[in-house]
C-alpha positions in Angstrom: 88.2 149.2 124.0 90.1 145.9 124.3 88.4 142.8 125.6 90.6 143.0 128.7 88.6 146.1 129.8 85.2 144.7 129.0 84.0 143.2 132.2 80.3 142.5 131.8 79.1 140.1 129.1 75.4 139.6 128.5 73.6 136.9 126.5 70.3 137.4 124.8 69.1 133.8 125.1 65.8 133.0 123.2 65.1 130.4 125.9 64.3 133.4 128.2 63.4 136.2 125.7 60.9 136.2 122.9 62.6 137.2 119.6 60.2 140.1 119.2 61.3 141.4 122.6 65.0 141.0 121.9 65.7 144.5 120.5 64.1 146.2 123.5 66.0 143.9 125.9 69.2 144.6 124.1 68.7 148.4 124.3 68.1 148.1 128.0 71.3 146.0 128.4 73.3 148.5 126.5 71.8 151.3 128.6 73.0 149.5 131.7 76.5 149.2 130.5 76.9 145.6 129.2 80.1 145.6 127.2 79.8 142.5 125.1 76.5 140.9 123.9 75.9 137.5 122.5 72.8 136.1 120.7 72.1 132.5 121.7 69.2 130.9 119.8 69.5 127.1 120.3 67.3 125.0 118.0 65.7 128.0 116.3 65.4 128.1 112.4 68.5 129.7 110.9 66.4 132.2 108.9 64.8 133.4 112.1 68.1 133.7 113.8 69.6 135.6 110.9 66.7 138.0 110.7 67.0 138.8 114.4 70.8 139.2 114.2 70.3 141.7 111.4 68.1 143.7 113.8 70.4 143.6 116.7 73.8 144.3 115.1 73.1 148.0 114.4 72.1 148.6 118.0 75.4 147.1 119.2 77.3 149.0 116.6 75.7 152.3 117.6 76.8 151.7 121.3 80.3 150.6 120.4 79.7 147.1 121.8 80.7 143.9 120.0 77.8 141.7 119.0 78.7 137.9 119.1 76.7 135.0 117.6 76.7 131.7 119.4 77.7 128.5 117.6 77.3 129.5 113.9 80.5 130.9 112.3 79.1 130.7 108.7 76.1 132.9 109.6 78.3 135.3 111.6 80.5 135.6 108.5 77.6 136.0 106.1 76.0 138.8 108.2 79.3 140.6 108.9 78.8 140.3 112.7 81.5 141.3 115.1 82.3 137.8 116.2 81.3 134.3 117.1 81.4 132.0 120.1 82.2 128.4 119.6 81.9 125.4 121.9 84.1 122.4 122.4 82.1 120.5 119.8 81.8 123.3 117.2 84.1 124.4 114.5 87.6 125.2 115.7 88.8 128.7 116.4 91.0 128.6 113.3 88.1 127.5 111.1 85.9 130.3 112.5 88.7 132.8 111.9 89.0 131.7 108.3 85.3 132.2 107.8 85.0 135.5 109.6 88.2 137.1 108.3 90.5 139.5 110.1 89.4 141.9 112.9 86.6 139.7 114.2 86.2 138.2 117.7 86.3 134.4 118.3 85.5 133.1 121.7 85.7 129.6 123.0 83.8 127.7 125.7 85.9 125.8 128.3 84.6 123.6 131.1 87.7 122.7 133.1 91.1 124.0 133.9 92.6 121.6 131.4 90.3 122.8 128.6 91.1 126.4 129.5 94.8 125.8 129.2 94.4 123.7 126.0 92.4 126.6 124.4 95.7 128.6 124.4 96.8 126.5 121.5 93.8 127.7 119.5 94.4 131.4 120.4 90.8 132.5 120.8 90.2 136.2 121.7 88.7 135.1 125.0 87.4 132.0 126.8 84.2 131.3 128.7 85.0 129.3 131.8 82.2 127.3 133.5 79.5 126.6 134.4 80.5 127.7 137.9 77.0 126.8 139.2 74.1 124.7 138.0 72.1 126.5 135.4 69.0 125.6 133.3 70.7 127.1 130.3 73.3 124.3 130.4 71.4 121.4 132.0 73.8 118.7 130.6 76.9 120.3 132.2 78.2 119.5 135.7 79.1 122.7 137.5 82.9 123.0 137.8 82.7 125.2 140.9 85.2 128.0 141.7 88.3 126.2 143.0 90.2 126.6 139.8 89.4 130.3 139.1 92.7 131.6 140.4 94.7 129.0 138.7 92.9 129.6 135.4 93.7 133.3 135.6 97.3 132.7 136.5 98.0 130.2 133.7 95.8 131.4 130.8 96.8 134.9 129.5 93.5 135.6 127.8 90.4 137.4 128.9 88.4 134.9 130.9 84.6 135.3 131.3 83.2 133.2 134.1 79.8 131.8 133.2 77.1 129.6 134.5 74.5 130.5 137.2 76.2 133.8 138.0 73.8 136.4 139.3 73.9 139.6 141.3 73.2 137.6 144.5 76.4 135.5 144.2 78.6 137.9 142.4 80.6 138.9 145.4 81.4 135.2 146.1 82.5 134.7 142.5 84.7 137.8 142.6 86.3 136.8 145.9 87.2 133.4 144.3 89.2 135.2 141.6 86.8 136.1 138.8 87.5 139.3 136.9 84.9 139.2 134.2 81.5 137.5 134.1 78.7 136.4 131.8 75.2 136.8 133.3 72.2 135.4 131.5 69.0 134.8 133.4 69.8 137.3 136.1 69.8 140.1 133.6 67.0 138.9 131.3 64.6 138.3 134.2 65.4 141.5 136.1 62.5 143.8 136.8 64.8 146.7 135.9 67.4 145.5 133.4 69.5 148.8 133.2 69.6 149.2 137.0 70.6 145.5 137.4 73.4 145.9 134.9 74.7 149.1 136.4 74.9 147.6 139.8 76.8 144.6 138.5 79.1 146.7 136.4 79.9 149.0 139.4 80.9 145.9 141.5 83.1 144.6 138.7 84.8 147.9 138.3 85.5 148.1 142.1 86.9 144.6 142.0 89.1 145.5 139.0 90.5 148.5 140.9 91.6 146.4 143.9 
C-alpha cells in the first residue's frame, strides 16, 4: 500500500508509554488499523532504543505496516528498519537515504507552509505538518494552526501528515480545514480502549477521503 493511502499514523512515544508496555500498545494500535507507526524515544539510551526497536519491527512487519524510527538514521539503517523520520535540525533527507539504502521511507518534519514547500527540494516520502495545536510532546514549538492546510495540500504533492494536538475530539475540525492524513500521539496512547479509538478515527478518515 502506498503512503498516499495510509491515513492514520501513530507514534509510540516513550514519554507516554513505558518501554515494557510498548509491544502490547503497538499490537493494540495495529489491531485498530493504524497504518504507519513511529517509535519516538527522546533522550533515551541508544542501546535501550535499539533493543525496543528490534522487538517492535517484527510486529509491524507481520501486519504489513511500516515501522519508522524518529531522529536516528544510523540506527534505523543498522537495524534494517522500514524508515526514519528526521526533523529540521537532523540529518538531511539525502543523508538519511544514503544510510538506509533503497526502498526505505524517509519522512521530514515541517513547521510552516514555507518549510513544507522547501521540503520538496529534499524529496522526502512524506512530510509531517504542524504542530496544529499546542502539545506537551512539542512544548518548544508554537502551534501553526490550520489556516495553511489547504494551501499546503495544494502546493506540496507529497503525503502530508498533520500533527500536533490532534485527537478524536478535534478531528472533524482538522478534516474540515483540509487535512487528509493525521498523526495522533497522546489520544491513542492514553485511550481506555486503543483498538476502538483507532477504528473510530480510521473510519472518519476514510469517510473524509471518500468525499
